[in-house]
C-alpha atoms as an extended CHARMM CRD file, in Angstrom:
* protein
*
       273  EXT
         1         1  MET       CA            -24.6560000000      -35.0400000000      -59.2370000000  PROA      1               0.0000000000
         2         2  SER       CA            -24.6460000000      -31.4760000000      -60.5760000000  PROA      2               0.0000000000
         3         3  ASN       CA            -26.6980000000      -30.9850000000      -63.7220000000  PROA      3               0.0000000000
         4         4  LEU       CA            -27.3890000000      -27.2420000000      -63.7620000000  PROA      4               0.0000000000
         5         5  ARG       CA            -25.1760000000      -24.3100000000      -62.8660000000  PROA      5               0.0000000000
         6         6  GLY       CA            -24.7690000000      -20.7030000000      -63.8990000000  PROA      6               0.0000000000
         7         7  ASN       CA            -24.4090000000      -17.0430000000      -63.0700000000  PROA      7               0.0000000000
         8         8  LEU       CA            -27.3020000000      -14.9310000000      -61.7780000000  PROA      8               0.0000000000
         9         9  GLN       CA            -26.2920000000      -12.0790000000      -64.0650000000  PROA      9               0.0000000000
        10        10  SER       CA            -27.1440000000      -14.3300000000      -67.0220000000  PROA      10              0.0000000000
        11        11  ILE       CA            -30.4020000000      -15.7890000000      -65.6950000000  PROA      11              0.0000000000
        12        12  SER       CA            -32.5920000000      -14.8390000000      -62.7520000000  PROA      12              0.0000000000
        13        13  LEU       CA            -33.0370000000      -17.2220000000      -59.8430000000  PROA      13              0.0000000000
        14        14  MET       CA            -36.8010000000      -17.0170000000      -60.3600000000  PROA      14              0.0000000000
        15        15  ASP       CA            -36.3300000000      -18.3900000000      -63.8830000000  PROA      15              0.0000000000
        16        16  VAL       CA            -34.0900000000      -21.1740000000      -62.5830000000  PROA      16              0.0000000000
        17        17  VAL       CA            -36.6400000000      -22.2070000000      -59.9580000000  PROA      17              0.0000000000
        18        18  GLN       CA            -39.4630000000      -22.1310000000      -62.5030000000  PROA      18              0.0000000000
        19        19  LEU       CA            -37.4100000000      -24.3300000000      -64.8440000000  PROA      19              0.0000000000
        20        20  LEU       CA            -36.9100000000      -26.8670000000      -62.0600000000  PROA      20              0.0000000000
        21        21  HSD       CA            -40.6180000000      -26.6840000000      -61.2440000000  PROA      21              0.0000000000
        22        22  VAL       CA            -41.7340000000      -27.3290000000      -64.8230000000  PROA      22              0.0000000000
        23        23  ASN       CA            -39.4030000000      -30.3330000000      -65.0430000000  PROA      23              0.0000000000
        24        24  ARG       CA            -40.5010000000      -31.6680000000      -61.6260000000  PROA      24              0.0000000000
        25        25  LYS       CA            -36.8990000000      -31.8950000000      -60.3910000000  PROA      25              0.0000000000
        26        26  THR       CA            -35.8270000000      -33.0550000000      -56.9250000000  PROA      26              0.0000000000
        27        27  GLY       CA            -32.5740000000      -31.8770000000      -55.3610000000  PROA      27              0.0000000000
        28        28  LYS       CA            -30.7000000000      -28.9890000000      -53.7920000000  PROA      28              0.0000000000
        29        29  LEU       CA            -30.2220000000      -25.5850000000      -55.3690000000  PROA      29              0.0000000000
        30        30  TYR       CA            -27.0930000000      -23.9740000000      -53.9050000000  PROA      30              0.0000000000
        31        31  VAL       CA            -26.7320000000      -20.2070000000      -54.2750000000  PROA      31              0.0000000000
        32        32  ILE       CA            -23.6800000000      -18.0540000000      -53.4920000000  PROA      32              0.0000000000
        33        33  ASN       CA            -24.0960000000      -14.2810000000      -53.3130000000  PROA      33              0.0000000000
        34        34  GLY       CA            -20.7730000000      -12.7620000000      -52.2530000000  PROA      34              0.0000000000
        35        35  LYS       CA            -20.2290000000      -13.9270000000      -48.6690000000  PROA      35              0.0000000000
        36        36  GLN       CA            -23.8380000000      -15.0920000000      -48.3950000000  PROA      36              0.0000000000
        37        37  THR       CA            -24.8940000000      -18.6460000000      -49.1310000000  PROA      37              0.0000000000
        38        38  GLY       CA            -28.3110000000      -20.2450000000      -49.3340000000  PROA      38              0.0000000000
        39        39  THR       CA            -29.8910000000      -23.5590000000      -50.2440000000  PROA      39              0.0000000000
        40        40  LEU       CA            -33.3370000000      -24.2450000000      -51.6720000000  PROA      40              0.0000000000
        41        41  TYR       CA            -34.5750000000      -27.8150000000      -51.2320000000  PROA      41              0.0000000000
        42        42  ILE       CA            -36.8000000000      -28.8160000000      -54.1430000000  PROA      42              0.0000000000
        43        43  LEU       CA            -39.0750000000      -31.8660000000      -54.1600000000  PROA      43              0.0000000000
        44        44  ASN       CA            -40.8390000000      -32.7640000000      -57.4160000000  PROA      44              0.0000000000
        45        45  GLY       CA            -40.4590000000      -29.1540000000      -58.5570000000  PROA      45              0.0000000000
        46        46  ASP       CA            -41.7500000000      -27.5100000000      -55.3560000000  PROA      46              0.0000000000
        47        47  VAL       CA            -39.6070000000      -25.6010000000      -52.8600000000  PROA      47              0.0000000000
        48        48  VAL       CA            -40.2250000000      -27.3880000000      -49.5520000000  PROA      48              0.0000000000
        49        49  HSD       CA            -37.4310000000      -25.9250000000      -47.3980000000  PROA      49              0.0000000000
        50        50  ALA       CA            -34.7300000000      -23.2530000000      -47.5120000000  PROA      50              0.0000000000
        51        51  GLU       CA            -31.7200000000      -22.3300000000      -45.4240000000  PROA      51              0.0000000000
        52        52  THR       CA            -29.2710000000      -19.4490000000      -45.1260000000  PROA      52              0.0000000000
        53        53  ALA       CA            -26.6070000000      -18.8220000000      -42.5060000000  PROA      53              0.0000000000
        54        54  GLN       CA            -29.0740000000      -16.8150000000      -40.4080000000  PROA      54              0.0000000000
        55        55  THR       CA            -32.4950000000      -18.2980000000      -40.9810000000  PROA      55              0.0000000000
        56        56  ALA       CA            -34.5170000000      -21.1570000000      -42.4060000000  PROA      56              0.0000000000
        57        57  GLY       CA            -37.9430000000      -21.8030000000      -43.9100000000  PROA      57              0.0000000000
        58        58  GLU       CA            -40.0010000000      -19.2710000000      -45.8330000000  PROA      58              0.0000000000
        59        59  SER       CA            -37.9710000000      -16.2340000000      -44.7270000000  PROA      59              0.0000000000
        60        60  ALA       CA            -34.8010000000      -17.9120000000      -46.0280000000  PROA      60              0.0000000000
        61        61  ALA       CA            -36.4950000000      -18.7230000000      -49.3410000000  PROA      61              0.0000000000
        62        62  PHE       CA            -37.6850000000      -15.1300000000      -49.7630000000  PROA      62              0.0000000000
        63        63  GLU       CA            -34.1950000000      -13.8170000000      -49.0330000000  PROA      63              0.0000000000
        64        64  VAL       CA            -32.4590000000      -16.1490000000      -51.4960000000  PROA      64              0.0000000000
        65        65  LEU       CA            -35.0080000000      -15.5630000000      -54.2660000000  PROA      65              0.0000000000
        66        66  GLU       CA            -34.1990000000      -11.8330000000      -54.1320000000  PROA      66              0.0000000000
        67        67  TRP       CA            -30.5270000000      -12.3210000000      -54.9190000000  PROA      67              0.0000000000
        68        68  ASP       CA            -29.6350000000      -11.0470000000      -58.3690000000  PROA      68              0.0000000000
        69        69  LYS       CA            -25.8630000000      -11.5260000000      -58.2250000000  PROA      69              0.0000000000
        70        70  GLY       CA            -23.6990000000      -14.5670000000      -57.6580000000  PROA      70              0.0000000000
        71        71  GLU       CA            -23.6970000000      -18.1540000000      -58.8060000000  PROA      71              0.0000000000
        72        72  PHE       CA            -26.0130000000      -21.1340000000      -58.4950000000  PROA      72              0.0000000000
        73        73  GLU       CA            -25.6950000000      -24.8750000000      -58.8210000000  PROA      73              0.0000000000
        74        74  PHE       CA            -28.4480000000      -27.4920000000      -58.7640000000  PROA      74              0.0000000000
        75        75  ALA       CA            -27.5910000000      -31.0280000000      -57.6910000000  PROA      75              0.0000000000
        76        76  THR       CA            -30.0100000000      -33.9100000000      -58.0880000000  PROA      76              0.0000000000
        77        77  ALA       CA            -30.0870000000      -35.5680000000      -54.6860000000  PROA      77              0.0000000000
        78        78  LYS       CA            -32.3110000000      -37.0870000000      -52.0450000000  PROA      78              0.0000000000
        79        79  PHE       CA            -32.5000000000      -35.1480000000      -48.8090000000  PROA      79              0.0000000000
        80        80  LYS       CA            -34.0250000000      -35.2280000000      -45.3510000000  PROA      80              0.0000000000
        81        81  VAL       CA            -35.2050000000      -31.8290000000      -44.1430000000  PROA      81              0.0000000000
        82        82  PRO       CA            -38.3550000000      -30.5460000000      -42.4230000000  PROA      82              0.0000000000
        83        83  THR       CA            -41.1160000000      -29.4110000000      -44.7650000000  PROA      83              0.0000000000
        84        84  SER       CA            -41.0580000000      -25.7930000000      -43.6380000000  PROA      84              0.0000000000
        85        85  ILE       CA            -42.6670000000      -24.3810000000      -46.8150000000  PROA      85              0.0000000000
        86        86  ARG       CA            -46.1830000000      -25.5590000000      -47.6310000000  PROA      86              0.0000000000
        87        87  ARG       CA            -47.2670000000      -22.8390000000      -50.0620000000  PROA      87              0.0000000000
        88        88  SER       CA            -48.0020000000      -23.7220000000      -53.6400000000  PROA      88              0.0000000000
        89        89  PHE       CA            -45.2180000000      -22.8540000000      -56.0540000000  PROA      89              0.0000000000
        90        90  GLN       CA            -47.0450000000      -19.8720000000      -57.5540000000  PROA      90              0.0000000000
        91        91  ASP       CA            -48.1040000000      -18.6030000000      -54.1240000000  PROA      91              0.0000000000
        92        92  LEU       CA            -44.4810000000      -18.7780000000      -52.9620000000  PROA      92              0.0000000000
        93        93  LEU       CA            -43.3060000000      -16.6810000000      -55.9110000000  PROA      93              0.0000000000
        94        94  MET       CA            -46.0610000000      -14.1030000000      -55.4030000000  PROA      94              0.0000000000
        95        95  GLU       CA            -45.3460000000      -13.8000000000      -51.6850000000  PROA      95              0.0000000000
        96        96  SER       CA            -41.6270000000      -13.5740000000      -52.4350000000  PROA      96              0.0000000000
        97        97  ALA       CA            -42.2650000000      -10.5870000000      -54.7310000000  PROA      97              0.0000000000
        98        98  ARG       CA            -44.4020000000       -8.9050000000      -52.0730000000  PROA      98              0.0000000000
        99        99  THR       CA            -41.7390000000       -9.5310000000      -49.4230000000  PROA      99              0.0000000000
       100       100  ALA       CA            -39.0650000000       -8.0850000000      -51.7140000000  PROA      100             0.0000000000
       101       101  ASP       CA            -41.0490000000       -4.8440000000      -52.0030000000  PROA      101             0.0000000000
       102       102  SER       CA            -41.4090000000       -4.6570000000      -48.2090000000  PROA      102             0.0000000000
       103       103  ARG       CA            -37.7070000000       -5.3580000000      -47.7020000000  PROA      103             0.0000000000
       104       104  LYS       CA            -36.7550000000       -2.5350000000      -50.0940000000  PROA      104             0.0000000000
       105       105  ARG       CA            -39.0110000000       -0.1230000000      -48.2040000000  PROA      105             0.0000000000
       106       106  TYR       CA            -37.5840000000       -1.0640000000      -44.8110000000  PROA      106             0.0000000000
       107       107  ARG       CA            -34.0100000000       -0.9790000000      -46.1160000000  PROA      107             0.0000000000
       108       108  SER       CA            -34.5920000000        2.5900000000      -47.3140000000  PROA      108             0.0000000000
       109       109  ILE       CA            -35.5220000000        3.5180000000      -43.7310000000  PROA      109             0.0000000000
       110       110  PHE       CA            -32.8330000000        1.3730000000      -42.0590000000  PROA      110             0.0000000000
       111       111  PRO       CA            -30.0180000000        1.2990000000      -44.6490000000  PROA      111             0.0000000000
       112       112  ASN       CA            -27.3160000000        0.1290000000      -42.2240000000  PROA      112             0.0000000000
       113       113  LEU       CA            -28.1090000000       -3.2820000000      -40.7570000000  PROA      113             0.0000000000
       114       114  HSD       CA            -24.9760000000       -3.0230000000      -38.5910000000  PROA      114             0.0000000000
       115       115  ALA       CA            -26.4520000000       -0.0700000000      -36.7300000000  PROA      115             0.0000000000
       116       116  VAL       CA            -27.9280000000       -0.7020000000      -33.2770000000  PROA      116             0.0000000000
       117       117  PRO       CA            -31.6690000000       -0.2660000000      -32.5960000000  PROA      117             0.0000000000
       118       118  TRP       CA            -32.1640000000        1.1330000000      -29.0800000000  PROA      118             0.0000000000
       119       119  PRO       CA            -35.5800000000        1.2660000000      -27.3640000000  PROA      119             0.0000000000
       120       120  ILE       CA            -35.6860000000        4.4610000000      -25.3080000000  PROA      120             0.0000000000
       121       121  GLN       CA            -38.5170000000        3.1720000000      -23.1300000000  PROA      121             0.0000000000
       122       122  LYS       CA            -39.1880000000       -0.0520000000      -21.2630000000  PROA      122             0.0000000000
       123       123  GLU       CA            -42.2850000000       -2.1850000000      -21.0920000000  PROA      123             0.0000000000
       124       124  PRO       CA            -45.1770000000       -1.6320000000      -20.6470000000  PROA      124             0.0000000000
       125       125  HSD       CA            -44.6680000000        1.9090000000      -22.0030000000  PROA      125             0.0000000000
       126       126  LEU       CA            -42.5550000000        0.6720000000      -24.9460000000  PROA      126             0.0000000000
       127       127  THR       CA            -45.4610000000       -1.0160000000      -26.7410000000  PROA      127             0.0000000000
       128       128  GLN       CA            -48.4250000000        0.6850000000      -25.1070000000  PROA      128             0.0000000000
       129       129  GLY       CA            -51.0710000000        1.4970000000      -27.7230000000  PROA      129             0.0000000000
       130       130  LEU       CA            -49.1340000000       -0.1320000000      -30.5720000000  PROA      130             0.0000000000
       131       131  LYS       CA            -50.6260000000       -2.8710000000      -32.7130000000  PROA      131             0.0000000000
       132       132  LEU       CA            -47.8720000000       -5.4740000000      -32.7340000000  PROA      132             0.0000000000
       133       133  SER       CA            -48.4910000000       -9.0790000000      -33.6930000000  PROA      133             0.0000000000
       134       134  ALA       CA            -47.3470000000      -11.9900000000      -31.5460000000  PROA      134             0.0000000000
       135       135  GLU       CA            -44.5260000000      -12.5460000000      -34.0650000000  PROA      135             0.0000000000
       136       136  ASP       CA            -43.4300000000       -8.9190000000      -33.8710000000  PROA      136             0.0000000000
       137       137  ARG       CA            -43.2970000000       -9.0990000000      -30.0730000000  PROA      137             0.0000000000
       138       138  LYS       CA            -40.7740000000      -11.9490000000      -30.2730000000  PROA      138             0.0000000000
       139       139  VAL       CA            -38.2630000000       -9.3710000000      -31.5020000000  PROA      139             0.0000000000
       140       140  LEU       CA            -38.5140000000       -7.1380000000      -28.4110000000  PROA      140             0.0000000000
       141       141  PRO       CA            -36.3380000000       -9.1210000000      -25.9270000000  PROA      141             0.0000000000
       142       142  SER       CA            -33.3990000000       -8.9450000000      -28.3400000000  PROA      142             0.0000000000
       143       143  LEU       CA            -33.4690000000       -5.1220000000      -28.5780000000  PROA      143             0.0000000000
       144       144  ASP       CA            -30.9280000000       -4.4050000000      -25.8300000000  PROA      144             0.0000000000
       145       145  GLY       CA            -29.0240000000       -1.4110000000      -27.2350000000  PROA      145             0.0000000000
       146       146  PHE       CA            -25.9600000000       -3.5990000000      -27.9050000000  PROA      146             0.0000000000
       147       147  ARG       CA            -27.0170000000       -5.9280000000      -30.7260000000  PROA      147             0.0000000000
       148       148  ASP       CA            -27.1570000000       -4.6110000000      -34.2730000000  PROA      148             0.0000000000
       149       149  PHE       CA            -30.0100000000       -5.4670000000      -36.6240000000  PROA      149             0.0000000000
       150       150  THR       CA            -28.3110000000       -8.6000000000      -37.9870000000  PROA      150             0.0000000000
       151       151  GLU       CA            -27.6360000000       -9.9030000000      -34.4750000000  PROA      151             0.0000000000
       152       152  VAL       CA            -31.2220000000       -9.2030000000      -33.4160000000  PROA      152             0.0000000000
       153       153  MET       CA            -32.3570000000      -11.3450000000      -36.3600000000  PROA      153             0.0000000000
       154       154  ALA       CA            -30.0150000000      -14.1780000000      -35.3980000000  PROA      154             0.0000000000
       155       155  VAL       CA            -30.7890000000      -14.1820000000      -31.6660000000  PROA      155             0.0000000000
       156       156  SER       CA            -34.5570000000      -13.7940000000      -32.0420000000  PROA      156             0.0000000000
       157       157  SER       CA            -34.7020000000      -16.2510000000      -34.9850000000  PROA      157             0.0000000000
       158       158  MET       CA            -36.9750000000      -13.7170000000      -36.6780000000  PROA      158             0.0000000000
       159       159  SER       CA            -36.7730000000      -12.6700000000      -40.3180000000  PROA      159             0.0000000000
       160       160  GLU       CA            -35.3440000000       -9.3650000000      -41.4980000000  PROA      160             0.0000000000
       161       161  ILE       CA            -38.8610000000       -8.2300000000      -42.4020000000  PROA      161             0.0000000000
       162       162  SER       CA            -40.2050000000       -8.9660000000      -38.8950000000  PROA      162             0.0000000000
       163       163  VAL       CA            -37.2990000000       -7.2300000000      -37.1520000000  PROA      163             0.0000000000
       164       164  LEU       CA            -37.3720000000       -4.1060000000      -39.3220000000  PROA      164             0.0000000000
       165       165  GLN       CA            -41.1730000000       -3.9510000000      -39.2210000000  PROA      165             0.0000000000
       166       166  THR       CA            -41.1430000000       -4.0300000000      -35.4080000000  PROA      166             0.0000000000
       167       167  CYS       CA            -38.3730000000       -1.4370000000      -35.1840000000  PROA      167             0.0000000000
       168       168  LEU       CA            -40.2090000000        0.8480000000      -37.6100000000  PROA      168             0.0000000000
       169       169  ALA       CA            -43.3810000000        0.7110000000      -35.4940000000  PROA      169             0.0000000000
       170       170  LEU       CA            -41.3640000000        1.6670000000      -32.3990000000  PROA      170             0.0000000000
       171       171  LYS       CA            -39.4300000000        4.3670000000      -34.2730000000  PROA      171             0.0000000000
       172       172  GLU       CA            -42.5720000000        5.9930000000      -35.6790000000  PROA      172             0.0000000000
       173       173  ALA       CA            -43.9950000000        6.0660000000      -32.1390000000  PROA      173             0.0000000000
       174       174  GLY       CA            -40.8600000000        7.8930000000      -30.9620000000  PROA      174             0.0000000000
       175       175  ARG       CA            -39.8040000000        4.9560000000      -28.7810000000  PROA      175             0.0000000000
       176       176  LEU       CA            -36.7300000000        3.7150000000      -30.6160000000  PROA      176             0.0000000000
       177       177  GLN       CA            -33.5360000000        5.3460000000      -31.8260000000  PROA      177             0.0000000000
       178       178  VAL       CA            -30.9210000000        3.9170000000      -34.1760000000  PROA      178             0.0000000000
       179       179  ILE       CA            -27.3130000000        4.5150000000      -33.1510000000  PROA      179             0.0000000000
       180       180  GLU       CA            -24.0210000000        3.6970000000      -34.8640000000  PROA      180             0.0000000000
       181       181  PRO       CA            -21.4180000000        3.0870000000      -32.1410000000  PROA      181             0.0000000000
       182       182  SER       CA            -19.0130000000        0.9840000000      -34.2550000000  PROA      182             0.0000000000
       183       183  ILE       CA            -15.5710000000        2.4530000000      -34.8240000000  PROA      183             0.0000000000
       184       184  THR       CA            -12.7280000000        1.1620000000      -36.9820000000  PROA      184             0.0000000000
       185       185  VAL       CA             -9.3400000000        0.8910000000      -35.2770000000  PROA      185             0.0000000000
       186       186  SER       CA             -6.0060000000       -0.7650000000      -35.8840000000  PROA      186             0.0000000000
       187       187  ALA       CA             -5.2200000000       -3.8610000000      -33.7820000000  PROA      187             0.0000000000
       188       188  ILE       CA             -1.8020000000       -3.7650000000      -32.1320000000  PROA      188             0.0000000000
       189       189  SER       CA             -0.1640000000       -5.9930000000      -29.5310000000  PROA      189             0.0000000000
       190       190  LEU       CA             -0.7870000000       -5.1500000000      -25.8750000000  PROA      190             0.0000000000
       191       191  LYS       CA              2.5140000000       -4.8090000000      -24.0950000000  PROA      191             0.0000000000
       192       192  GLY       CA              2.2170000000       -6.6480000000      -20.7940000000  PROA      192             0.0000000000
       193       193  GLY       CA              3.9930000000       -5.9670000000      -17.5410000000  PROA      193             0.0000000000
       194       194  PHE       CA              4.0370000000       -6.8240000000      -13.8530000000  PROA      194             0.0000000000
       195       195  PHE       CA              1.0960000000       -4.5110000000      -13.1330000000  PROA      195             0.0000000000
       196       196  ARG       CA             -0.5730000000       -4.9320000000      -16.5110000000  PROA      196             0.0000000000
       197       197  LYS       CA             -2.2670000000       -8.2850000000      -16.9910000000  PROA      197             0.0000000000
       198       198  ALA       CA             -3.0130000000       -9.4390000000      -20.5030000000  PROA      198             0.0000000000
       199       199  ASP       CA             -6.6110000000      -10.4580000000      -19.7410000000  PROA      199             0.0000000000
       200       200  HSD       CA             -8.3460000000       -7.6150000000      -21.5800000000  PROA      200             0.0000000000
       201       201  VAL       CA             -8.1320000000       -5.3420000000      -24.5880000000  PROA      201             0.0000000000
       202       202  GLU       CA             -7.4960000000       -1.6120000000      -24.3010000000  PROA      202             0.0000000000
       203       203  LEU       CA             -8.9340000000        1.4990000000      -25.9420000000  PROA      203             0.0000000000
       204       204  SER       CA             -8.3790000000        5.1760000000      -25.2860000000  PROA      204             0.0000000000
       205       205  LYS       CA            -10.4460000000        7.1810000000      -22.8280000000  PROA      205             0.0000000000
       206       206  THR       CA            -11.4800000000        9.3580000000      -25.7750000000  PROA      206             0.0000000000
       207       207  VAL       CA            -13.2950000000        6.4120000000      -27.3510000000  PROA      207             0.0000000000
       208       208  GLU       CA            -15.0600000000        5.7630000000      -24.0500000000  PROA      208             0.0000000000
       209       209  SER       CA            -16.1830000000        9.3900000000      -23.8030000000  PROA      209             0.0000000000
       210       210  VAL       CA            -17.6610000000        9.2430000000      -27.3200000000  PROA      210             0.0000000000
       211       211  TRP       CA            -19.6140000000        6.0910000000      -26.4790000000  PROA      211             0.0000000000
       212       212  LYS       CA            -20.7900000000        7.5290000000      -23.1640000000  PROA      212             0.0000000000
       213       213  MET       CA            -22.5980000000       10.2660000000      -25.0910000000  PROA      213             0.0000000000
       214       214  MET       CA            -24.7980000000        7.6180000000      -26.7390000000  PROA      214             0.0000000000
       215       215  GLY       CA            -28.1280000000        6.7140000000      -25.1610000000  PROA      215             0.0000000000
       216       216  PRO       CA            -27.7620000000        3.1270000000      -23.9340000000  PROA      216             0.0000000000
       217       217  TYR       CA            -24.2170000000        3.6020000000      -22.6110000000  PROA      217             0.0000000000
       218       218  ARG       CA            -24.6150000000        6.8920000000      -20.7390000000  PROA      218             0.0000000000
       219       219  LEU       CA            -25.2800000000        5.6050000000      -17.2470000000  PROA      219             0.0000000000
       220       220  GLY       CA            -23.6540000000        2.1720000000      -17.1820000000  PROA      220             0.0000000000
       221       221  VAL       CA            -20.0340000000        1.0690000000      -17.1890000000  PROA      221             0.0000000000
       222       222  ILE       CA            -18.7590000000       -0.3150000000      -20.4890000000  PROA      222             0.0000000000
       223       223  ARG       CA            -17.0290000000       -3.5350000000      -19.4620000000  PROA      223             0.0000000000
       224       224  ASN       CA            -16.8370000000       -5.4130000000      -22.7710000000  PROA      224             0.0000000000
       225       225  VAL       CA            -16.4520000000       -4.7210000000      -26.4570000000  PROA      225             0.0000000000
       226       226  ARG       CA            -17.5020000000       -6.6600000000      -29.5210000000  PROA      226             0.0000000000
       227       227  ILE       CA            -14.6440000000       -6.9400000000      -31.9770000000  PROA      227             0.0000000000
       228       228  ILE       CA            -15.4200000000       -7.7370000000      -35.6100000000  PROA      228             0.0000000000
       229       229  TRP       CA            -12.2210000000       -9.0490000000      -37.1530000000  PROA      229             0.0000000000
       230       230  PRO       CA            -11.7200000000      -10.7160000000      -40.5590000000  PROA      230             0.0000000000
       231       231  ASP       CA            -12.6420000000      -14.2340000000      -39.3880000000  PROA      231             0.0000000000
       232       232  GLY       CA            -15.6120000000      -13.3250000000      -37.1900000000  PROA      232             0.0000000000
       233       233  PRO       CA            -16.7620000000      -11.5720000000      -34.0030000000  PROA      233             0.0000000000
       234       234  ALA       CA            -15.3910000000      -11.8440000000      -30.4640000000  PROA      234             0.0000000000
       235       235  VAL       CA            -16.4320000000      -10.2830000000      -27.1530000000  PROA      235             0.0000000000
       236       236  GLU       CA            -13.5980000000       -9.3060000000      -24.7940000000  PROA      236             0.0000000000
       237       237  PRO       CA            -13.2410000000       -7.3470000000      -21.5230000000  PROA      237             0.0000000000
       238       238  VAL       CA            -12.0340000000       -3.7950000000      -22.0990000000  PROA      238             0.0000000000
       239       239  GLN       CA            -10.1350000000       -1.1450000000      -20.1750000000  PROA      239             0.0000000000
       240       240  PHE       CA             -9.9560000000        2.5020000000      -21.2200000000  PROA      240             0.0000000000
       241       241  ILE       CA             -6.5470000000        4.1040000000      -20.9240000000  PROA      241             0.0000000000
       242       242  SER       CA             -5.7120000000        7.7970000000      -20.5550000000  PROA      242             0.0000000000
       243       243  GLY       CA             -3.3500000000        8.9630000000      -23.2510000000  PROA      243             0.0000000000
       244       244  GLY       CA             -4.0280000000        5.9250000000      -25.4210000000  PROA      244             0.0000000000
       245       245  ASN       CA             -4.0390000000        6.0960000000      -29.2050000000  PROA      245             0.0000000000
       246       246  ASP       CA             -7.5870000000        6.8960000000      -30.3640000000  PROA      246             0.0000000000
       247       247  GLN       CA             -7.0270000000        4.8970000000      -33.5530000000  PROA      247             0.0000000000
       248       248  SER       CA             -5.7500000000        1.6800000000      -31.9430000000  PROA      248             0.0000000000
       249       249  LEU       CA             -7.0670000000       -1.3620000000      -30.1200000000  PROA      249             0.0000000000
       250       250  CYS       CA             -4.4510000000       -3.0290000000      -27.9330000000  PROA      250             0.0000000000
       251       251  VAL       CA             -4.9060000000       -6.8200000000      -27.9690000000  PROA      251             0.0000000000
       252       252  PRO       CA             -2.9530000000       -9.3830000000      -25.8680000000  PROA      252             0.0000000000
       253       253  LYS       CA             -0.3170000000      -11.1830000000      -27.9080000000  PROA      253             0.0000000000
       254       254  GLU       CA             -1.9240000000      -14.5240000000      -27.0690000000  PROA      254             0.0000000000
       255       255  LEU       CA             -5.1820000000      -13.4230000000      -28.6830000000  PROA      255             0.0000000000
       256       256  MET       CA             -3.3850000000      -11.9230000000      -31.6730000000  PROA      256             0.0000000000
       257       257  GLN       CA             -1.6860000000      -15.2810000000      -32.1970000000  PROA      257             0.0000000000
       258       258  ALA       CA             -4.8440000000      -17.3370000000      -31.5900000000  PROA      258             0.0000000000
       259       259  TRP       CA             -6.7830000000      -15.1940000000      -34.0580000000  PROA      259             0.0000000000
       260       260  LYS       CA             -3.8460000000      -15.1870000000      -36.5030000000  PROA      260             0.0000000000
       261       261  LEU       CA             -4.3280000000      -11.4450000000      -36.6010000000  PROA      261             0.0000000000
       262       262  PRO       CA             -1.4300000000       -9.5310000000      -38.2030000000  PROA      262             0.0000000000
       263       263  GLU       CA             -0.2630000000       -6.3580000000      -36.4550000000  PROA      263             0.0000000000
       264       264  GLY       CA             -2.0630000000       -3.3140000000      -37.8320000000  PROA      264             0.0000000000
       265       265  THR       CA             -5.1710000000       -5.1570000000      -39.0720000000  PROA      265             0.0000000000
       266       266  PHE       CA             -8.2350000000       -2.9130000000      -39.0590000000  PROA      266             0.0000000000
       267       267  VAL       CA            -11.1440000000       -4.1800000000      -36.9600000000  PROA      267             0.0000000000
       268       268  SER       CA            -14.5750000000       -2.8300000000      -36.0450000000  PROA      268             0.0000000000
       269       269  VAL       CA            -15.3350000000       -2.3320000000      -32.3350000000  PROA      269             0.0000000000
       270       270  ARG       CA            -18.3990000000       -1.3660000000      -30.3350000000  PROA      270             0.0000000000
       271       271  PRO       CA            -19.7180000000       -1.8150000000      -26.7670000000  PROA      271             0.0000000000
       272       272  ALA       CA            -20.9830000000       -5.2620000000      -25.7660000000  PROA      272             0.0000000000
       273       273  PRO       CA            -23.0550000000       -6.3920000000      -22.7540000000  PROA      273             0.0000000000
């Protein structure tokens, strides 16, 4: 049963949560911020769990509580979730404010979360002499020069703050670079043939040469690409063709049909492992 809803431009989420706390409400607070969604689970006025598409627990609560645009709806309901948040209500709000300040600082340094963090050294030299916590070190295996910041967060199950904090420590030590390999191209159907199997996508050799000038891709062979299309990402084998159109990605008709991708749709592409 929904008994409270509104727009975050009319009332802040902090005020909504405090209202629910004062009235000792139990239920789910759903929040929509553009394409982002989050849920705060409230038991007797206290936030005991939170979830977003990428994370859960305290980090999810901090992220949602920062949103200042979108809509919210509170539904009185019983729920079964882990108690991932054990802070007092006031402590949660204070830590949320502190986290928001940290996030703004890191975002000013790393404004594009779809850029790719690339460690230019390997262990043990990568972290030698750096004071990284055990939590920060959990981020390191996901820094492969292919994943962007958002993917590092998802794969490592670490919060945005932890990922950006770790990357900043490496960057300030001169051991990490941030690259932006993504290009936007138009998807067109790959014309098959007897000697041309439709088991890959195709890009021009010019695109390959641009990527090969970037650190992590210089020495290896680029065998796959990550394609970000309107309904989500996909990783596909790639071949680079001489004389190909630099502005196009040739996709097998079967994939175009499976993805329901109209001819000429713009997609984002970058190297994948």
